C-alpha positions as CSV (number, residue, x, y, z in Angstrom):
1,M,74.7,147.0,56.0
2,N,74.4,149.3,53.4
3,A,76.5,152.4,52.1
4,S,74.5,154.7,53.3
5,S,74.1,153.6,57.1
6,R,75.4,155.5,59.7
7,I,77.3,154.6,63.1
8,L,78.0,156.9,65.6
9,I,80.8,155.9,67.7
10,L,80.2,157.5,71.6
11,T,83.0,158.7,73.4
12,H,83.9,160.3,77.0
13,T,85.0,163.5,77.8
14,N,88.6,161.9,78.8
15,A,89.2,160.6,75.1
16,V,87.0,162.2,73.0
17,T,88.6,161.0,69.6
18,L,90.1,157.4,68.8
19,K,93.7,158.5,68.7
20,G,95.4,155.2,70.4
21,Y,92.7,153.3,70.0
22,F,92.3,150.1,68.1
23,L,88.7,151.2,67.1
24,A,90.2,153.5,64.8
25,R,91.7,151.1,62.5
26,I,88.1,149.1,62.3
27,V,86.4,153.0,61.4
28,N,89.1,153.0,58.5
29,E,88.0,149.6,57.2
30,W,84.3,151.1,57.6
31,R,84.7,153.8,55.6
32,L,86.3,151.8,53.0
33,Q,83.1,150.7,52.4
34,G,81.2,153.7,52.1
35,I,79.6,153.4,56.0
36,E,79.4,157.3,57.4
37,V,81.2,156.9,61.1
38,L,80.7,160.1,63.2
39,I,82.6,160.4,66.6
40,H,80.6,162.2,69.2
41,H,80.3,162.8,73.3
42,D,78.7,165.7,73.5
43,L,74.9,164.4,75.5
44,S,73.3,167.7,75.2
45,T,72.9,166.8,71.5
46,W,71.4,164.5,69.7
47,V,73.1,162.7,66.2
48,P,70.8,160.9,64.4
49,A,72.8,157.3,63.1
50,D,71.4,154.0,62.4
51,V,74.1,151.9,64.6
52,C,75.6,153.2,68.4
53,L,78.9,152.2,69.2
54,V,79.7,153.0,73.1
55,H,83.4,153.5,73.4
56,V,83.3,155.1,76.8
57,D,86.8,154.6,78.4
58,L,86.5,154.2,82.2
59,S,85.5,151.0,84.1
60,V,81.9,151.9,85.2
61,V,80.3,153.5,82.5
62,P,78.1,156.3,84.0
63,S,74.4,155.8,83.2
64,P,73.8,158.9,81.0
65,Y,75.7,157.6,78.6
66,I,73.6,154.3,78.0
67,E,70.6,156.2,78.5
68,F,71.7,158.1,75.4
69,A,73.2,154.9,73.3
70,K,69.6,153.8,74.5
71,R,68.1,155.8,71.5
72,Y,69.4,154.1,68.8
73,P,68.0,151.1,67.0
74,S,71.2,149.1,66.8
75,T,73.8,149.7,70.0
76,I,76.9,147.5,70.4
77,N,78.9,147.2,73.6
78,L,75.0,149.0,75.6
79,H,75.4,146.4,78.4
80,I,79.6,145.7,79.4
81,T,78.7,149.1,81.9
82,D,81.3,147.4,84.3
83,I,84.6,145.7,83.9
84,R,86.1,146.2,87.3
85,K,88.5,143.1,88.2
86,K,86.5,142.4,91.1
87,N,82.8,141.9,89.6
88,Y,84.3,138.7,86.7
89,S,87.8,137.4,88.2
90,R,87.2,133.8,88.8
91,N,90.0,133.3,90.2
92,R,90.2,135.8,92.9
93,V,91.6,135.0,96.8
94,T,89.1,135.1,100.0
95,R,89.0,134.6,103.8
96,G,88.5,131.3,104.5
97,D,89.3,129.5,101.0
98,G,92.2,127.3,102.1
99,Y,94.3,128.5,99.0
100,E,97.8,129.1,100.2
101,G,100.1,128.9,96.7
102,P,101.4,131.6,94.8
103,I,99.2,135.3,94.5
104,I,99.6,138.1,91.8
105,V,97.9,141.9,93.3
106,K,96.3,143.7,90.1
107,T,94.5,146.9,90.6
108,S,90.7,146.0,90.4
109,L,90.4,149.0,87.7
110,N,90.7,148.2,83.9
111,C,93.9,150.0,82.6
112,A,95.5,150.6,86.3
113,G,92.4,153.5,87.0
114,D,94.6,155.6,84.4
115,P,91.7,156.8,82.5
116,E,89.9,157.5,85.8
117,R,92.8,159.5,87.1
118,R,92.2,162.1,83.3
119,T,89.0,162.1,84.3
120,N,89.6,163.2,87.8
121,A,92.2,165.5,87.2
122,Q,94.2,166.3,90.9
123,P,95.1,169.3,91.6
124,V,99.4,170.3,90.7
125,L,100.1,170.0,94.9
126,R,97.8,167.1,95.4
127,G,98.7,165.2,92.8
128,I,102.3,165.6,93.6
129,W,102.1,164.5,97.1
130,Q,99.3,161.9,96.0
131,K,102.9,160.8,93.6
132,F,105.1,161.2,96.3
133,N,103.0,158.7,98.9
134,R,102.1,155.9,96.2
135,E,105.9,155.7,95.5
136,L,106.3,155.7,99.6
137,T,104.4,152.9,100.1
138,R,105.4,150.4,97.2
139,R,109.0,150.8,98.4
140,A,108.1,150.3,102.2
141,P,108.6,146.4,102.8
142,A,105.4,144.7,102.8
143,G,105.5,143.4,106.3
144,L,104.7,147.4,107.8
145,P,101.5,147.7,108.8
146,F,100.8,151.0,107.1
147,Q,102.2,149.4,104.0
148,Q,99.7,150.1,100.9
149,P,99.3,149.0,97.4
150,S,100.5,151.3,94.8
151,I,99.2,150.4,91.3
152,T,99.2,152.2,88.9
153,A,100.4,150.9,85.9
154,K,100.9,147.3,85.4
155,R,105.0,147.2,86.1
156,H,103.1,147.7,89.7
157,Y,101.8,144.4,90.2
158,R,103.1,142.3,92.4
159,I,103.2,138.6,92.6
160,F,103.9,137.2,96.1
161,P,105.3,133.2,96.4
162,E,103.1,132.5,99.0
163,R,99.8,133.8,100.4
164,R,101.3,134.1,103.7
165,M,103.5,137.0,102.5
166,L,100.6,139.4,101.6
167,P,100.9,142.9,103.3
168,V,97.6,142.9,106.5
169,G,94.5,144.5,105.0
170,W,95.3,143.9,101.0
171,L,92.4,141.6,101.0
172,D,90.1,144.3,102.3
173,R,90.9,146.5,99.8
174,R,88.1,147.5,97.2
175,D,90.5,149.5,94.5
176,I,92.4,145.6,94.1
177,V,92.4,141.7,93.6
178,V,94.3,139.9,94.9
179,E,94.2,136.4,92.6
180,R,96.1,133.2,92.6
181,F,99.4,132.8,90.4
182,R,98.6,130.5,87.5
183,P,100.8,131.5,84.9
184,E,101.2,129.7,81.4
185,R,104.6,129.0,80.3
186,S,106.3,128.5,77.6
187,G,110.4,126.9,78.1
188,D,111.5,130.2,80.0
189,N,109.1,132.3,78.8
190,Y,105.2,132.9,80.4
191,V,102.4,133.1,77.8
192,L,99.5,135.8,77.0
193,R,96.8,135.0,74.6
194,E,94.6,137.7,73.6
195,W,91.7,136.9,72.1
196,Y,90.0,140.2,69.6
197,F,86.3,140.0,69.0
198,L,83.5,142.3,66.9
199,G,80.4,140.3,66.3
200,D,80.9,136.7,64.9
201,R,84.8,137.9,64.0
202,G,87.7,137.4,65.8
203,V,91.1,136.6,65.9
204,C,93.2,135.7,68.6
205,R,97.2,136.2,69.2
206,C,99.2,134.6,71.4
207,E,103.1,136.7,73.1
208,I,105.9,135.0,75.0
209,S,108.1,136.9,77.7
210,P,110.9,136.4,79.8
211,D,108.6,138.7,82.2
212,P,105.8,137.3,83.7
213,I,103.8,140.4,83.5
214,F,103.9,142.2,80.6
215,T,101.5,144.0,78.1
216,Y,104.3,143.4,74.9
217,G,106.0,140.8,74.2
218,E,107.3,138.4,70.9
219,R,104.3,137.0,69.0
220,C,104.3,133.4,68.9
221,P,102.7,131.9,66.4
222,S,103.0,128.2,67.1
223,L,100.4,128.9,70.3
224,E,98.0,130.7,68.7
225,S,94.9,129.1,68.7
226,P,90.9,129.7,69.1
227,P,89.8,130.7,72.6
228,P,88.3,127.6,74.5
229,D,84.6,127.5,75.5
230,V,84.9,128.9,79.0
231,I,86.6,132.0,77.8
232,R,83.7,131.9,74.9
233,Q,81.5,131.7,77.7
234,I,82.6,134.8,80.1
235,R,82.2,136.6,77.1
236,E,78.5,135.4,76.7
237,E,77.8,135.9,80.4
238,L,79.4,139.5,80.3
239,R,77.7,140.4,76.9
240,V,80.6,141.9,75.4
241,D,80.1,142.8,71.8
242,Y,83.4,144.2,71.0
243,G,86.4,144.0,73.0
244,K,89.2,142.1,73.5
245,I,90.0,139.0,76.2
246,D,93.7,138.0,77.9
247,Y,93.9,135.1,79.4
248,A,95.9,132.2,79.5
249,I,96.4,127.9,80.1
250,D,97.4,127.0,83.2
251,V,99.9,124.2,84.0
252,D,96.1,122.0,84.6
253,G,95.2,122.5,80.8
254,A,92.7,125.1,82.4
255,P,91.6,128.4,81.3
256,V,92.5,131.3,83.4
257,L,90.9,134.6,82.9
258,F,93.6,137.7,82.8
259,D,91.7,141.0,82.0
260,V,88.4,142.4,79.6
261,N,88.7,145.2,77.8
262,K,86.0,146.7,75.8
263,T,88.4,150.1,74.5
264,I,91.2,148.3,73.0
265,G,94.4,150.3,73.1
266,G,97.0,150.3,69.6
267,G,95.5,151.8,67.4
268,N,98.6,154.1,66.4
269,K,100.3,150.6,64.8
270,N,100.7,150.3,61.6
271,T,101.8,146.8,61.6
272,E,100.3,143.9,58.9
273,W,98.7,141.8,61.9
274,T,97.2,145.5,63.0
275,L,95.8,146.0,59.6
276,K,94.4,142.5,58.8
277,T,92.9,141.8,62.0
278,A,91.2,145.3,62.2
279,N,90.0,144.4,58.2
280,I,88.3,140.6,59.6
281,L,86.9,142.5,63.0
282,A,85.2,144.9,60.5
283,Q,83.4,142.5,59.0
284,G,81.2,141.4,62.1
285,L,79.5,144.3,62.3
286,D,76.3,142.9,60.2
287,A,75.4,140.2,62.8
288,L,75.7,142.8,65.4
289,V,73.4,145.1,64.0
290,T,71.0,141.7,63.3
291,R,71.0,140.6,66.8
292,S,70.4,143.7,68.0
293,L,67.1,144.4,66.2
294,E,66.3,141.3,66.6
295,E,66.3,142.0,70.1
296,E,64.7,145.1,70.4
297,C,61.8,143.6,68.8
298,R,61.6,140.7,71.0
299,R,61.3,143.5,73.7
300,R,58.4,145.5,71.7
């Protein structure tokens, strides 16, 4: 791309700026290259640009945002419109599957549904009651029939040593997913592998923690390696141009998909790793634009 190019970042009203997002660091790199970058959320106002990057922080992108983005010559993340775990999990526990081992219960929504709660703000009294009710049910013994999962943060994920311990009715809920618990271990620690990518550029990071459920752990460069073909294939199937995939390698050496994210957090960190990664990912723009334009030509 040349220095006169203009990129429009399409955001949602629940997060109109890039504060707190990794994309903010990539945008800084683009601007250093002389590329104009505009942050835009008003669907009623058309702003010309060469490229539109859809950065709507919701698990399901509303169709008006997709229709707006289609008007641009080249669009990034146009096709990844639904990242609810129930739609892409390869590890779900279902009725009659015969699995009786350890399980983990997660929210189906990305980021435990926090972006949706910001979007659909409740009246104060209703919000207080919902918070009380979530805490009450979270603390209730799992065997009680009314007990319901309360997952509003990753710390609320639940691990059960055996499937038979799963409370009645949880498999039928739409807001959670029940998966086989297949962690990766390194000594006494649990392992989380992260693959950051934009276009044809990617960076892998590995972290460890004594906690089986964590977001930020201690970096472990000795375990870092390129993502396996299975994880790359999942990205292709979901058509994610920019984002991050979390995964692990289980005891049998098989990749285990954890999470897919198209609006990566962590933009407030000024670490050497963050800045270096942003610089690498920023270079993936050209390949994306070329691919998008080629697809457009084929459609015509």
